PDB file of N, CA, C, O and CB in Angstrom:
ATOM      1  N   UNK A   1     126.641  78.738  88.112  1.00  0.00           N
ATOM      2  CA  UNK A   1     126.507  80.271  88.368  1.00  0.00           C
ATOM      3  C   UNK A   1     126.533  80.336  89.836  1.00  0.00           C
ATOM      4  O   UNK A   1     125.626  79.842  90.505  1.00  0.00           O
ATOM      5  CB  UNK A   1     125.114  80.989  87.749  1.00  0.00           C
ATOM      6  N   UNK A   2     127.643  80.989  90.408  1.00  0.00           N
ATOM      7  CA  UNK A   2     127.546  81.264  91.936  1.00  0.00           C
ATOM      8  C   UNK A   2     126.832  82.679  92.313  1.00  0.00           C
ATOM      9  O   UNK A   2     127.255  83.746  91.868  1.00  0.00           O
ATOM     10  CB  UNK A   2     129.078  81.270  92.566  1.00  0.00           C
ATOM     11  N   UNK A   3     125.841  82.591  93.074  1.00  0.00           N
ATOM     12  CA  UNK A   3     124.991  83.471  93.567  1.00  0.00           C
ATOM     13  C   UNK A   3     126.064  84.633  94.469  1.00  0.00           C
ATOM     14  O   UNK A   3     126.917  84.358  95.313  1.00  0.00           O
ATOM     15  CB  UNK A   3     123.799  82.588  94.484  1.00  0.00           C
ATOM     16  N   UNK A   4     125.653  85.987  93.933  1.00  0.00           N
ATOM     17  CA  UNK A   4     126.618  86.899  94.822  1.00  0.00           C
ATOM     18  C   UNK A   4     125.979  86.887  96.119  1.00  0.00           C
ATOM     19  O   UNK A   4     124.835  86.451  96.242  1.00  0.00           O
ATOM     20  CB  UNK A   4     126.815  88.484  94.292  1.00  0.00           C
ATOM     21  N   UNK A   5     126.932  87.534  97.517  1.00  0.00           N
ATOM     22  CA  UNK A   5     126.702  87.634  98.521  1.00  0.00           C
ATOM     23  C   UNK A   5     125.739  89.068  98.732  1.00  0.00           C
ATOM     24  O   UNK A   5     126.229  90.194  98.640  1.00  0.00           O
ATOM     25  CB  UNK A   5     127.918  87.451  99.113  1.00  0.00           C
ATOM     26  N   UNK A   6     124.466  88.840  98.994  1.00  0.00           N
ATOM     27  CA  UNK A   6     123.364  89.953  98.873  1.00  0.00           C
ATOM     28  C   UNK A   6     123.848  90.665 100.011  1.00  0.00           C
ATOM     29  O   UNK A   6     124.238  91.816  99.814  1.00  0.00           O
ATOM     30  CB  UNK A   6     121.687  89.503  98.960  1.00  0.00           C
ATOM     31  N   UNK A   7     123.901  90.147 101.287  1.00  0.00           N
ATOM     32  CA  UNK A   7     124.201  91.138 102.632  1.00  0.00           C
ATOM     33  C   UNK A   7     125.444  92.205 102.445  1.00  0.00           C
ATOM     34  O   UNK A   7     125.518  93.280 103.039  1.00  0.00           O
ATOM     35  CB  UNK A   7     124.642  90.117 104.030  1.00  0.00           C
ATOM     36  N   UNK A   8     126.454  91.668 101.456  1.00  0.00           N
ATOM     37  CA  UNK A   8     127.458  92.541 101.127  1.00  0.00           C
ATOM     38  C   UNK A   8     126.887  93.829 100.121  1.00  0.00           C
ATOM     39  O   UNK A   8     127.528  94.877 100.202  1.00  0.00           O
ATOM     40  CB  UNK A   8     128.601  91.644 100.440  1.00  0.00           C
ATOM     41  N   UNK A   9     126.075  93.801  99.470  1.00  0.00           N
ATOM     42  CA  UNK A   9     125.508  94.835  98.608  1.00  0.00           C
ATOM     43  C   UNK A   9     124.643  95.727  99.494  1.00  0.00           C
ATOM     44  O   UNK A   9     124.034  95.345 100.493  1.00  0.00           O
ATOM     45  CB  UNK A   9     124.672  94.213  97.414  1.00  0.00           C
ATOM     46  N   UNK A  10     124.668  97.014  98.979  1.00  0.00           N
ATOM     47  CA  UNK A  10     124.057  98.266  99.303  1.00  0.00           C
ATOM     48  C   UNK A  10     122.740  98.065  98.880  1.00  0.00           C
ATOM     49  O   UNK A  10     122.538  97.179  98.050  1.00  0.00           O
ATOM     50  CB  UNK A  10     124.691  99.485  98.684  1.00  0.00           C
ATOM     51  N   UNK A  11     121.823  98.721  99.298  1.00  0.00           N
ATOM     52  CA  UNK A  11     120.452  98.583  98.985  1.00  0.00           C
ATOM     53  C   UNK A  11     120.321  98.849  97.195  1.00  0.00           C
ATOM     54  O   UNK A  11     119.570  98.172  96.494  1.00  0.00           O
ATOM     55  CB  UNK A  11     119.551  99.769  99.999  1.00  0.00           C
ATOM     56  N   UNK A  12     121.072  99.792  96.740  1.00  0.00           N
ATOM     57  CA  UNK A  12     120.842 100.340  95.315  1.00  0.00           C
ATOM     58  C   UNK A  12     121.552  99.157  94.448  1.00  0.00           C
ATOM     59  O   UNK A  12     121.039  98.619  93.467  1.00  0.00           O
ATOM     60  CB  UNK A  12     121.585 101.996  95.042  1.00  0.00           C
ATOM     61  N   UNK A  13     122.606  98.908  94.900  1.00  0.00           N
ATOM     62  CA  UNK A  13     123.155  97.494  94.279  1.00  0.00           C
ATOM     63  C   UNK A  13     122.223  96.488  93.963  1.00  0.00           C
ATOM     64  O   UNK A  13     121.997  95.998  92.857  1.00  0.00           O
ATOM     65  CB  UNK A  13     124.074  96.796  95.186  1.00  0.00           C
ATOM     66  N   UNK A  14     121.668  96.212  95.131  1.00  0.00           N
ATOM     67  CA  UNK A  14     120.758  94.863  95.386  1.00  0.00           C
ATOM     68  C   UNK A  14     119.609  95.250  94.454  1.00  0.00           C
ATOM     69  O   UNK A  14     119.124  94.318  93.814  1.00  0.00           O
ATOM     70  CB  UNK A  14     120.188  94.551  97.144  1.00  0.00           C
ATOM     71  N   UNK A  15     119.095  96.462  94.271  1.00  0.00           N
ATOM     72  CA  UNK A  15     117.966  96.871  93.814  1.00  0.00           C
ATOM     73  C   UNK A  15     118.523  96.726  92.146  1.00  0.00           C
ATOM     74  O   UNK A  15     117.861  96.194  91.255  1.00  0.00           O
ATOM     75  CB  UNK A  15     117.459  98.426  94.494  1.00  0.00           C
ATOM     76  N   UNK A  16     119.662  97.231  92.004  1.00  0.00           N
ATOM     77  CA  UNK A  16     119.578  96.996  90.532  1.00  0.00           C
ATOM     78  C   UNK A  16     119.717  95.509  89.823  1.00  0.00           C
ATOM     79  O   UNK A  16     119.301  95.096  88.740  1.00  0.00           O
ATOM     80  CB  UNK A  16     120.633  97.822  89.987  1.00  0.00           C
ATOM     81  N   UNK A  17     120.469  94.880  90.870  1.00  0.00           N
ATOM     82  CA  UNK A  17     120.767  93.241  90.551  1.00  0.00           C
ATOM     83  C   UNK A  17     119.385  92.467  90.326  1.00  0.00           C
ATOM     84  O   UNK A  17     119.197  91.598  89.474  1.00  0.00           O
ATOM     85  CB  UNK A  17     121.613  92.432  91.946  1.00  0.00           C
ATOM     86  N   UNK A  18     118.410  92.970  91.294  1.00  0.00           N
ATOM     87  CA  UNK A  18     116.885  92.251  91.187  1.00  0.00           C
ATOM     88  C   UNK A  18     116.357  92.855  89.795  1.00  0.00           C
ATOM     89  O   UNK A  18     115.745  92.112  89.027  1.00  0.00           O
ATOM     90  CB  UNK A  18     115.684  92.720  92.637  1.00  0.00           C
ATOM     91  N   UNK A  19     116.553  93.982  89.521  1.00  0.00           N
ATOM     92  CA  UNK A  19     115.969  94.528  88.020  1.00  0.00           C
ATOM     93  C   UNK A  19     116.862  93.840  86.905  1.00  0.00           C
ATOM     94  O   UNK A  19     116.295  93.595  85.839  1.00  0.00           O
ATOM     95  CB  UNK A  19     116.112  96.370  87.820  1.00  0.00           C
ATOM     96  N   UNK A  20     118.037  93.544  87.022  1.00  0.00           N
ATOM     97  CA  UNK A  20     118.712  93.007  85.891  1.00  0.00           C
ATOM     98  C   UNK A  20     118.300  91.113  86.026  1.00  0.00           C
ATOM     99  O   UNK A  20     118.489  90.347  85.082  1.00  0.00           O
ATOM    100  CB  UNK A  20     120.609  93.507  86.047  1.00  0.00           C
ATOM    101  N   UNK A  21     117.844  90.757  87.113  1.00  0.00           N
ATOM    102  CA  UNK A  21     117.640  89.294  87.174  1.00  0.00           C
ATOM    103  C   UNK A  21     116.279  89.078  87.979  1.00  0.00           C
ATOM    104  O   UNK A  21     116.222  88.642  89.129  1.00  0.00           O
ATOM    105  CB  UNK A  21     118.937  88.532  87.907  1.00  0.00           C
ATOM    106  N   UNK A  22     115.335  89.404  87.293  1.00  0.00           N
ATOM    107  CA  UNK A  22     114.244  89.159  87.729  1.00  0.00           C
ATOM    108  C   UNK A  22     113.928  88.020  88.466  1.00  0.00           C
ATOM    109  O   UNK A  22     113.435  88.041  89.594  1.00  0.00           O
ATOM    110  CB  UNK A  22     113.610  89.248  86.899  1.00  0.00           C
ATOM    111  N   UNK A  23     114.247  86.917  87.753  1.00  0.00           N
ATOM    112  CA  UNK A  23     113.808  85.500  87.877  1.00  0.00           C
ATOM    113  C   UNK A  23     114.790  84.975  89.268  1.00  0.00           C
ATOM    114  O   UNK A  23     114.744  83.759  89.453  1.00  0.00           O
ATOM    115  CB  UNK A  23     114.138  84.553  86.251  1.00  0.00           C
ATOM    116  N   UNK A  24     115.533  85.658  90.105  1.00  0.00           N
ATOM    117  CA  UNK A  24     116.161  85.238  91.128  1.00  0.00           C
ATOM    118  C   UNK A  24     115.145  85.658  92.589  1.00  0.00           C
ATOM    119  O   UNK A  24     115.203  86.747  93.161  1.00  0.00           O
ATOM    120  CB  UNK A  24     117.676  85.912  91.015  1.00  0.00           C
ATOM    121  N   UNK A  25     114.374  84.672  92.931  1.00  0.00           N
ATOM    122  CA  UNK A  25     113.868  84.917  93.771  1.00  0.00           C
ATOM    123  C   UNK A  25     114.807  85.461  95.203  1.00  0.00           C
ATOM    124  O   UNK A  25     114.615  86.437  95.928  1.00  0.00           O
ATOM    125  CB  UNK A  25     113.135  83.881  93.768  1.00  0.00           C
ATOM    126  N   UNK A  26     115.643  84.626  95.241  1.00  0.00           N
ATOM    127  CA  UNK A  26     116.346  84.557  96.722  1.00  0.00           C
ATOM    128  C   UNK A  26     116.923  85.901  96.609  1.00  0.00           C
ATOM    129  O   UNK A  26     117.339  86.278  97.705  1.00  0.00           O
ATOM    130  CB  UNK A  26     117.588  83.246  97.049  1.00  0.00           C
ATOM    131  N   UNK A  27     117.164  87.097  95.296  1.00  0.00           N
ATOM    132  CA  UNK A  27     117.409  88.147  95.715  1.00  0.00           C
ATOM    133  C   UNK A  27     116.382  88.957  95.861  1.00  0.00           C
ATOM    134  O   UNK A  27     116.613  89.939  96.567  1.00  0.00           O
ATOM    135  CB  UNK A  27     118.212  88.577  95.129  1.00  0.00           C
ATOM    136  N   UNK A  28     115.050  88.840  95.309  1.00  0.00           N
ATOM    137  CA  UNK A  28     113.890  89.322  95.558  1.00  0.00           C
ATOM    138  C   UNK A  28     113.819  89.478  97.082  1.00  0.00           C
ATOM    139  O   UNK A  28     113.732  90.519  97.734  1.00  0.00           O
ATOM    140  CB  UNK A  28     112.863  88.492  94.961  1.00  0.00           C
ATOM    141  N   UNK A  29     113.863  88.466  97.415  1.00  0.00           N
ATOM    142  CA  UNK A  29     113.678  88.083  98.975  1.00  0.00           C
ATOM    143  C   UNK A  29     114.500  89.063  99.785  1.00  0.00           C
ATOM    144  O   UNK A  29     114.086  89.717 100.743  1.00  0.00           O
ATOM    145  CB  UNK A  29     114.202  86.501  99.345  1.00  0.00           C
ATOM    146  N   UNK A  30     115.618  89.076  99.315  1.00  0.00           N
ATOM    147  CA  UNK A  30     116.866  89.899 100.333  1.00  0.00           C
ATOM    148  C   UNK A  30     116.484  91.154 100.176  1.00  0.00           C
ATOM    149  O   UNK A  30     116.757  91.811 101.181  1.00  0.00           O
ATOM    150  CB  UNK A  30     118.603  89.800  99.900  1.00  0.00           C
ATOM    151  N   UNK A  31     115.877  91.876  99.197  1.00  0.00           N
ATOM    152  CA  UNK A  31     115.700  93.127  98.874  1.00  0.00           C
ATOM    153  C   UNK A  31     114.441  93.391  99.896  1.00  0.00           C
ATOM    154  O   UNK A  31     114.696  94.136 100.842  1.00  0.00           O
ATOM    155  CB  UNK A  31     115.486  93.353  97.247  1.00  0.00           C
ATOM    156  N   UNK A  32     113.152  92.878  99.811  1.00  0.00           N
ATOM    157  CA  UNK A  32     112.194  92.786 100.327  1.00  0.00           C
ATOM    158  C   UNK A  32     112.365  92.715 101.916  1.00  0.00           C
ATOM    159  O   UNK A  32     111.625  93.397 102.624  1.00  0.00           O
ATOM    160  CB  UNK A  32     111.620  91.833  99.711  1.00  0.00           C
ATOM    161  N   UNK A  33     113.353  91.879 102.479  1.00  0.00           N
ATOM    162  CA  UNK A  33     113.676  91.655 104.045  1.00  0.00           C
ATOM    163  C   UNK A  33     114.375  92.816 104.101  1.00  0.00           C
ATOM    164  O   UNK A  33     113.971  93.313 105.153  1.00  0.00           O
ATOM    165  CB  UNK A  33     114.548  90.274 104.594  1.00  0.00           C
ATOM    166  N   UNK A  34     115.294  93.678 103.558  1.00  0.00           N
ATOM    167  CA  UNK A  34     115.925  94.602 103.724  1.00  0.00           C
ATOM    168  C   UNK A  34     114.992  95.820 104.004  1.00  0.00           C
ATOM    169  O   UNK A  34     115.237  96.564 104.953  1.00  0.00           O
ATOM    170  CB  UNK A  34     116.754  94.661 102.715  1.00  0.00           C
ATOM    171  N   UNK A  35     114.083  95.998 103.304  1.00  0.00           N
ATOM    172  CA  UNK A  35     113.030  96.968 103.616  1.00  0.00           C
ATOM    173  C   UNK A  35     113.682  98.410 103.105  1.00  0.00           C
ATOM    174  O   UNK A  35     114.746  98.590 102.513  1.00  0.00           O
ATOM    175  CB  UNK A  35     112.631  96.935 105.322  1.00  0.00           C
ATOM    176  N   UNK A  36     112.703  99.359 103.527  1.00  0.00           N
ATOM    177  CA  UNK A  36     113.173 100.905 103.170  1.00  0.00           C
ATOM    178  C   UNK A  36     113.482 101.543 104.148  1.00  0.00           C
ATOM    179  O   UNK A  36     112.659 101.807 105.024  1.00  0.00           O
ATOM    180  CB  UNK A  36     112.260 101.771 102.541  1.00  0.00           C
ATOM    181  N   UNK A  37     115.002 101.998 104.203  1.00  0.00           N
ATOM    182  CA  UNK A  37     115.271 102.762 105.802  1.00  0.00           C
ATOM    183  C   UNK A  37     114.610 104.241 105.635  1.00  0.00           C
ATOM    184  O   UNK A  37     114.492 104.972 106.619  1.00  0.00           O
ATOM    185  CB  UNK A  37     117.233 102.985 106.276  1.00  0.00           C
ATOM    186  N   UNK A  38     114.239 104.593 104.499  1.00  0.00           N
ATOM    187  CA  UNK A  38     113.283 105.683 104.505  1.00  0.00           C
ATOM    188  C   UNK A  38     112.048 105.993 104.722  1.00  0.00           C
ATOM    189  O   UNK A  38     111.667 107.153 104.883  1.00  0.00           O
ATOM    190  CB  UNK A  38     113.270 106.016 103.779  1.00  0.00           C
ATOM    191  N   UNK A  39     111.037 104.608 104.756  1.00  0.00           N
ATOM    192  CA  UNK A  39     109.831 104.388 104.854  1.00  0.00           C
ATOM    193  C   UNK A  39     109.262 104.754 105.930  1.00  0.00           C
ATOM    194  O   UNK A  39     110.093 104.778 106.838  1.00  0.00           O
ATOM    195  CB  UNK A  39     109.612 103.341 104.658  1.00  0.00           C
ATOM    196  N   UNK A  40     107.963 105.132 106.357  1.00  0.00           N
ATOM    197  CA  UNK A  40     107.318 105.542 107.541  1.00  0.00           C
ATOM    198  C   UNK A  40     107.444 104.230 108.380  1.00  0.00           C
ATOM    199  O   UNK A  40     107.365 103.066 107.988  1.00  0.00           O
ATOM    200  CB  UNK A  40     105.779 106.081 107.295  1.00  0.00           C
ATOM    201  N   UNK A  41     107.634 104.661 109.489  1.00  0.00           N
ATOM    202  CA  UNK A  41     107.722 103.726 110.654  1.00  0.00           C
ATOM    203  C   UNK A  41     106.061 103.795 111.549  1.00  0.00           C
ATOM    204  O   UNK A  41     105.507 104.832 111.912  1.00  0.00           O
ATOM    205  CB  UNK A  41     109.203 104.331 111.732  1.00  0.00           C
ATOM    206  N   UNK A  42     105.603 102.542 111.717  1.00  0.00           N
ATOM    207  CA  UNK A  42     104.514 102.685 112.525  1.00  0.00           C
ATOM    208  C   UNK A  42     104.375 101.772 113.810  1.00  0.00           C
ATOM    209  O   UNK A  42     104.069 100.581 113.754  1.00  0.00           O
ATOM    210  CB  UNK A  42     103.434 102.510 111.697  1.00  0.00           C
ATOM    211  N   UNK A  43     104.560 102.267 114.634  1.00  0.00           N
ATOM    212  CA  UNK A  43     104.336 101.516 116.030  1.00  0.00           C
ATOM    213  C   UNK A  43     102.938 100.719 116.304  1.00  0.00           C
ATOM    214  O   UNK A  43     101.873 101.222 115.943  1.00  0.00           O
ATOM    215  CB  UNK A  43     104.436 102.621 117.184  1.00  0.00           C
ATOM    216  N   UNK A  44     102.994  99.355 117.009  1.00  0.00           N
ATOM    217  CA  UNK A  44     102.008  98.680 117.127  1.00  0.00           C
ATOM    218  C   UNK A  44     101.043  99.227 117.961  1.00  0.00           C
ATOM    219  O   UNK A  44     101.549  99.876 118.877  1.00  0.00           O
ATOM    220  CB  UNK A  44     102.335  97.588 117.437  1.00  0.00           C
ATOM    221  N   UNK A  45      99.697  99.189 117.967  1.00  0.00           N
ATOM    222  CA  UNK A  45      98.728  99.922 118.590  1.00  0.00           C
ATOM    223  C   UNK A  45      99.010  99.198 120.233  1.00  0.00           C
ATOM    224  O   UNK A  45      99.216  98.002 120.440  1.00  0.00           O
ATOM    225  CB  UNK A  45      97.060  99.699 117.767  1.00  0.00           C
ATOM    226  N   UNK A  46      98.947 100.357 121.335  1.00  0.00           N
ATOM    227  CA  UNK A  46      99.090  99.837 122.610  1.00  0.00           C
ATOM    228  C   UNK A  46      97.795  99.861 123.451  1.00  0.00           C
ATOM    229  O   UNK A  46      97.541  99.194 124.454  1.00  0.00           O
ATOM    230  CB  UNK A  46     100.145 100.561 123.270  1.00  0.00           C
ATOM    231  N   UNK A  47      97.080 100.722 122.857  1.00  0.00           N
ATOM    232  CA  UNK A  47      95.695 100.589 123.459  1.00  0.00           C
ATOM    233  C   UNK A  47      94.501 100.669 122.666  1.00  0.00           C
ATOM    234  O   UNK A  47      94.531 100.507 121.446  1.00  0.00           O
ATOM    235  CB  UNK A  47      95.521 101.528 124.386  1.00  0.00           C
ATOM    236  N   UNK A  48      93.402 100.923 123.336  1.00  0.00           N
ATOM    237  CA  UNK A  48      91.984 100.618 122.510  1.00  0.00           C
ATOM    238  C   UNK A  48      92.117 101.782 121.541  1.00  0.00           C
ATOM    239  O   UNK A  48      91.929 101.574 120.342  1.00  0.00           O
ATOM    240  CB  UNK A  48      90.372 100.680 123.503  1.00  0.00           C
ATOM    241  N   UNK A  49      92.493 103.233 122.071  1.00  0.00           N
ATOM    242  CA  UNK A  49      92.223 104.172 121.327  1.00  0.00           C
ATOM    243  C   UNK A  49      93.355 104.203 120.133  1.00  0.00           C
ATOM    244  O   UNK A  49      93.104 104.722 119.045  1.00  0.00           O
ATOM    245  CB  UNK A  49      92.098 105.367 122.175  1.00  0.00           C
ATOM    246  N   UNK A  50      94.332 103.739 120.366  1.00  0.00           N
ATOM    247  CA  UNK A  50      95.680 103.322 119.184  1.00  0.00           C
ATOM    248  C   UNK A  50      94.673 102.713 117.944  1.00  0.00           C
ATOM    249  O   UNK A  50      94.351 103.270 116.894  1.00  0.00           O
ATOM    250  CB  UNK A  50      97.108 101.746 119.907  1.00  0.00           C
ATOM    251  N   UNK A  51      94.288 101.325 118.471  1.00  0.00           N
ATOM    252  CA  UNK A  51      93.648 100.616 117.480  1.00  0.00           C
ATOM    253  C   UNK A  51      92.618 101.483 116.844  1.00  0.00           C
ATOM    254  O   UNK A  51      92.693 101.656 115.628  1.00  0.00           O
ATOM    255  CB  UNK A  51      93.079  99.387 118.010  1.00  0.00           C
ATOM    256  N   UNK A  52      91.618 102.073 117.560  1.00  0.00           N
ATOM    257  CA  UNK A  52      90.777 102.770 116.662  1.00  0.00           C
ATOM    258  C   UNK A  52      91.324 103.784 115.938  1.00  0.00           C
ATOM    259  O   UNK A  52      90.806 103.955 114.834  1.00  0.00           O
ATOM    260  CB  UNK A  52      89.767 103.258 117.262  1.00  0.00           C
ATOM    261  N   UNK A  53      92.339 104.602 116.277  1.00  0.00           N
ATOM    262  CA  UNK A  53      93.095 105.297 115.233  1.00  0.00           C
ATOM    263  C   UNK A  53      93.540 105.045 114.082  1.00  0.00           C
ATOM    264  O   UNK A  53      93.518 105.755 113.076  1.00  0.00           O
ATOM    265  CB  UNK A  53      93.903 105.591 115.553  1.00  0.00           C
ATOM    266  N   UNK A  54      94.213 103.363 114.329  1.00  0.00           N
ATOM    267  CA  UNK A  54      94.753 102.925 112.911  1.00  0.00           C
ATOM    268  C   UNK A  54      93.465 102.449 112.149  1.00  0.00           C
ATOM    269  O   UNK A  54      93.376 102.584 110.929  1.00  0.00           O
ATOM    270  CB  UNK A  54      95.955 101.629 112.995  1.00  0.00           C
ATOM    271  N   UNK A  55      92.630 101.978 112.788  1.00  0.00           N
ATOM    272  CA  UNK A  55      91.286 101.555 111.991  1.00  0.00           C
ATOM    273  C   UNK A  55      90.785 102.641 110.893  1.00  0.00           C
ATOM    274  O   UNK A  55      90.453 102.526 109.714  1.00  0.00           O
ATOM    275  CB  UNK A  55      90.019 101.354 113.106  1.00  0.00           C
ATOM    276  N   UNK A  56      90.891 103.984 111.978  1.00  0.00           N
ATOM    277  CA  UNK A  56      90.315 105.045 110.860  1.00  0.00           C
ATOM    278  C   UNK A  56      91.130 105.358 109.867  1.00  0.00           C
ATOM    279  O   UNK A  56      90.666 105.810 108.820  1.00  0.00           O
ATOM    280  CB  UNK A  56      89.957 106.343 111.372  1.00  0.00           C
ATOM    281  N   UNK A  57      92.519 105.159 110.048  1.00  0.00           N
ATOM    282  CA  UNK A  57      93.802 105.515 108.940  1.00  0.00           C
ATOM    283  C   UNK A  57      93.202 104.574 107.747  1.00  0.00           C
ATOM    284  O   UNK A  57      92.705 105.056 106.729  1.00  0.00           O
ATOM    285  CB  UNK A  57      95.710 104.947 109.536  1.00  0.00           C
ATOM    286  N   UNK A  58      93.287 103.453 107.947  1.00  0.00           N
ATOM    287  CA  UNK A  58      93.238 102.327 107.098  1.00  0.00           C
ATOM    288  C   UNK A  58      91.940 102.713 106.412  1.00  0.00           C
ATOM    289  O   UNK A  58      91.966 102.972 105.208  1.00  0.00           O
ATOM    290  CB  UNK A  58      93.272 100.856 107.850  1.00  0.00           C
ATOM    291  N   UNK A  59      90.747 102.771 107.135  1.00  0.00           N
ATOM    292  CA  UNK A  59      89.512 102.900 106.102  1.00  0.00           C
ATOM    293  C   UNK A  59      89.739 104.694 105.408  1.00  0.00           C
ATOM    294  O   UNK A  59      89.386 104.767 104.230  1.00  0.00           O
ATOM    295  CB  UNK A  59      87.662 102.640 107.200  1.00  0.00           C
ATOM    296  N   UNK A  60      90.076 105.558 105.801  1.00  0.00           N
ATOM    297  CA  UNK A  60      90.283 106.434 105.101  1.00  0.00           C
ATOM    298  C   UNK A  60      91.097 106.085 103.807  1.00  0.00           C
ATOM    299  O   UNK A  60      90.593 106.324 102.710  1.00  0.00           O
ATOM    300  CB  UNK A  60      90.762 107.296 105.860  1.00  0.00           C
ATOM    301  N   UNK A  61      92.350 105.523 103.909  1.00  0.00           N
ATOM    302  CA  UNK A  61      93.236 105.000 102.968  1.00  0.00           C
ATOM    303  C   UNK A  61      92.746 103.925 101.816  1.00  0.00           C
ATOM    304  O   UNK A  61      93.132 103.827 100.651  1.00  0.00           O
ATOM    305  CB  UNK A  61      94.244 104.419 103.761  1.00  0.00           C
ATOM    306  N   UNK A  62      91.819 103.194 102.496  1.00  0.00           N
ATOM    307  CA  UNK A  62      91.358 102.231 101.414  1.00  0.00           C
ATOM    308  C   UNK A  62      90.171 102.771 100.963  1.00  0.00           C
ATOM    309  O   UNK A  62      89.609 102.065 100.126  1.00  0.00           O
ATOM    310  CB  UNK A  62      91.145 100.764 101.855  1.00  0.00           C
ATOM    311  N   UNK A  63      89.553 103.905 101.282  1.00  0.00           N
ATOM    312  CA  UNK A  63      88.237 104.672 100.476  1.00  0.00           C
ATOM    313  C   UNK A  63      87.000 104.081 100.952  1.00  0.00           C
ATOM    314  O   UNK A  63      86.004 103.980 100.235  1.00  0.00           O
ATOM    315  CB  UNK A  63      88.222 104.481  98.755  1.00  0.00           C
ATOM    316  N   UNK A  64      87.068 103.611 102.398  1.00  0.00           N
ATOM    317  CA  UNK A  64      85.804 102.867 102.813  1.00  0.00           C
ATOM    318  C   UNK A  64      85.513 103.913 104.113  1.00  0.00           C
ATOM    319  O   UNK A  64      86.278 103.933 105.078  1.00  0.00           O
ATOM    320  CB  UNK A  64      86.060 100.990 103.242  1.00  0.00           C
ATOM    321  N   UNK A  65      84.403 104.717 104.032  1.00  0.00           N
ATOM    322  CA  UNK A  65      84.428 105.804 105.121  1.00  0.00           C
ATOM    323  C   UNK A  65      84.019 104.821 106.312  1.00  0.00           C
ATOM    324  O   UNK A  65      84.834 104.695 107.227  1.00  0.00           O
ATOM    325  CB  UNK A  65      83.285 107.230 104.850  1.00  0.00           C
ATOM    326  N   UNK A  66      82.783 104.097 106.368  1.00  0.00           N
ATOM    327  CA  UNK A  66      82.229 103.466 107.328  1.00  0.00           C
ATOM    328  C   UNK A  66      82.643 101.989 107.531  1.00  0.00           C
ATOM    329  O   UNK A  66      82.942 101.441 108.592  1.00  0.00           O
ATOM    330  CB  UNK A  66      80.939 103.609 107.134  1.00  0.00           C
ATOM    331  N   UNK A  67      82.596 101.448 106.257  1.00  0.00           N
ATOM    332  CA  UNK A  67      82.885  99.866 106.765  1.00  0.00           C
ATOM    333  C   UNK A  67      83.921  99.202 107.219  1.00  0.00           C
ATOM    334  O   UNK A  67      85.103  99.506 107.061  1.00  0.00           O
ATOM    335  CB  UNK A  67      82.711  99.096 105.965  1.00  0.00           C
ATOM    336  N   UNK A  68      83.424  98.152 107.873  1.00  0.00           N
ATOM    337  CA  UNK A  68      84.671  97.490 109.034  1.00  0.00           C
ATOM    338  C   UNK A  68      85.919  97.125 107.814  1.00  0.00           C
ATOM    339  O   UNK A  68      85.850  97.030 106.589  1.00  0.00           O
ATOM    340  CB  UNK A  68      83.987  95.581 110.137  1.00  0.00           C
ATOM    341  N   UNK A  69      86.712  97.023 108.494  1.00  0.00           N
ATOM    342  CA  UNK A  69      88.280  96.918 107.435  1.00  0.00           C
ATOM    343  C   UNK A  69      88.475  95.112 107.734  1.00  0.00           C
ATOM    344  O   UNK A  69      89.416  94.500 107.229  1.00  0.00           O
ATOM    345  CB  UNK A  69      90.199  98.228 108.309  1.00  0.00           C
TER     346      UNK A  69
END
C-alpha cells in the first residue's frame, strides 16, 4: 500500500485520515508536527520576570498554588 503525501493534505484532510487510520504512526506524527494554526502562541521567557510569570501561570493551571513546578 502506498502512503499518501501528507504535505499535500489540508489539516482537516490529514486529521480525517488519522481518524480512519489510527495505526499509521507517520500520519499521526505529520499531524502533530503541523500544529494548530489557531492555537495560542507563547513566547519564550526573556527575563527573570517573564520566567516568574510563566511559573505562576503553570502553577495555576496545574492547581498547585505554591508548590514548585
